[in-house]
C-alpha positions in Angstrom: -11.2 -7.1 -12.6 -11.8 -3.4 -12.6 -9.5 -0.9 -10.8 -11.0 2.6 -10.4 -10.9 5.6 -8.2 -12.4 5.0 -4.8 -15.4 7.1 -3.7 -16.8 7.7 -0.2 -19.5 5.2 -1.0 -16.8 2.5 -1.3 -15.6 2.9 2.3 -18.2 0.7 4.0 -16.8 -2.2 1.9 -13.2 -1.1 2.5 -13.4 -0.6 6.2 -13.6 -4.3 7.2 -10.6 -5.1 4.9 -8.5 -2.2 6.3 -9.6 -2.8 9.9 -8.6 -6.5 9.8 -5.1 -5.7 8.3 -4.5 -2.8 10.7 -5.8 -4.8 13.7 -3.5 -7.8 12.9 -0.5 -5.4 13.2 1.7 -7.5 11.0 2.3 -5.4 7.9 1.3 -1.7 8.4 2.8 0.7 10.9 -0.6 1.9 11.8 -2.1 1.9 15.3 -4.0 -1.4 15.5 -6.7 0.3 17.4 -7.2 2.9 14.7 -10.8 4.2 14.6 -13.0 3.9 11.5 -12.9 7.7 11.1 -9.1 7.9 11.5 -8.8 5.0 8.9 -11.0 6.9 6.5 -8.8 10.0 6.8 -5.6 7.9 6.5 -6.7 5.8 3.5 -9.2 8.1 1.7 -8.5 11.7 2.6 -4.7 12.1 3.0 -3.6 10.4 -0.3 -3.5 12.2 -3.6 -5.7 9.3 -4.9 -7.2 6.1 -3.6 -8.3 3.2 -5.8 -10.4 0.1 -5.4 -10.2 -3.2 -7.2 -13.5 -4.8 -8.0 -14.4 -8.4 -9.0 -18.0 -9.2 -9.6 -18.9 -5.7 -8.2 -17.3 -6.6 -4.9 -14.3 -4.7 -3.4 -11.3 -7.2 -3.4 -8.4 -4.8 -3.0 -7.4 -1.2 -2.6 -4.4 1.1 -2.8 -3.5 4.7 -2.1 -1.0 6.9 -3.9 0.5 9.9 -2.2 3.4 12.3 -2.5 6.2 10.8 -0.5 7.8 14.1 0.7 6.7 17.7 0.0 8.8 20.4 -1.7 11.9 19.2 -3.3 10.9 15.5 -2.8 7.4 15.9 -4.4 8.4 14.1 -7.6 8.5 10.7 -5.7 5.3 9.0 -4.7 4.4 6.4 -2.1 1.8 3.7 -2.3 0.1 1.2 0.1 -1.8 -1.9 -1.1 -4.2 -4.2 0.7 -5.9 -7.3 -0.8 -9.0 -8.8 0.8 -8.3 -12.3 2.2 -10.5 -14.1 -0.3 -8.6 -12.5 -3.2 -5.0 -13.2 -2.1 -2.7 -15.3 -4.2 -4.4 -14.4 -7.4 -2.1 -11.7 -8.7 -4.2 -8.7 -7.6 -1.3 -7.0 -5.7 0.8 -7.1 -8.9 -2.1 -5.7 -11.0 -2.6 -2.9 -8.5 1.1 -2.1 -8.3 1.3 -1.9 -12.1 -1.8 0.2 -12.2 -0.4 2.5 -9.6 2.8 3.0 -11.6 0.7 4.1 -14.6 -1.4 6.4 -12.5 1.8 7.8 -10.8 3.3 8.5 -14.2 0.1 10.2 -15.4 0.2 12.4 -12.3 3.8 13.5 -13.1 5.7 11.4 -10.5 9.2 10.3 -11.6 9.7 7.5 -9.0 7.9 5.4 -6.5 9.2 4.6 -3.0 8.0 2.2 -0.4 9.2 3.5 2.9 8.5 0.5 5.2 8.4 -3.0 3.7 8.8 -5.4 6.6 11.4 -8.1 6.3 8.8 -10.5 7.6 6.5 -9.8 4.6 8.4 -12.1 2.3 5.6 -12.2 -0.3 5.6 -8.5 -0.7 9.3 -8.3 -0.9 9.4 -10.9 -3.7 6.7 -9.2 -5.6 8.2 -5.7 -5.4 11.6 -7.1 -6.5 10.0 -8.9 -9.4 8.3 -5.7 -10.4 11.6 -3.8 -10.5 11.9 -2.2 -7.1 15.3 -2.2 -5.5 16.0 -2.2 -1.8 17.9 1.0 -1.1 18.1 0.8 2.6 17.2 -1.3 5.6 16.2 -0.1 9.1 17.1 -2.7 11.7 14.5 -3.6 14.4 12.1 -1.0 12.9 8.8 -2.7 13.7 7.5 -4.6 16.7 5.8 -7.6 15.0 3.2 -9.2 17.4 4.6 -12.7 16.7 8.1 -12.3 15.5 9.3 -9.5 17.8 11.5 -6.8 16.2 11.9 -7.0 12.5 13.7 -4.9 9.9 12.0 -2.6 7.4 13.2 -2.0 3.9 13.0 1.1 1.8 12.4 0.2 -1.8 12.5 2.4 -4.9 11.8 2.3 -8.6 12.2 5.0 -11.2 9.1 5.5 -13.3 10.8 7.2 -16.3 
C-alpha cells in the first residue's frame, strides 16, 4: 500500500468513492446531492492537503487534512477518511489515520480533532478510540440518519505532541 498526496488526476478515481459515501448520507454531514465540482472543492481544494491510498495502482482510500479553526485555533487539525468498499475491513482506515497524524505533526499541528463522529458509526468510534482519541463532547440528535433517525455526534480529540 502506498499513501501519497492526491493530484487533480486522481479525482476521476476518487469521485465514485466520495459520491457513493456522500449519497448514502450515513456518515458525512455533506449534502447527499453534492455535485462533482462541489465535491472536488470540498475534498481536494479546501483542505491543507489531500492524500490517496493506492493498492496495485488503484485508489482504495483517501483522506483530507485541514486546519480545524483559523487564528487562535489553527494549531489543531481535522481529518476525514473514506475507504473504498472493496478495501474495507483490511486496516486501511487505521493506516491512513496513523499516516495523517505523522503528516499533521510535520505540518506543525499540535492536536487532531474529529468534529462529527456519528454514534451510529460504531466501527469508526472503536478505531479512533483504539488509536488514542478521546471523546470530549457529544451533540445529541446532531444528525438525521436516513435509517436510524436522529443520532448523536461525538467530538473526538488527540494531542499529537
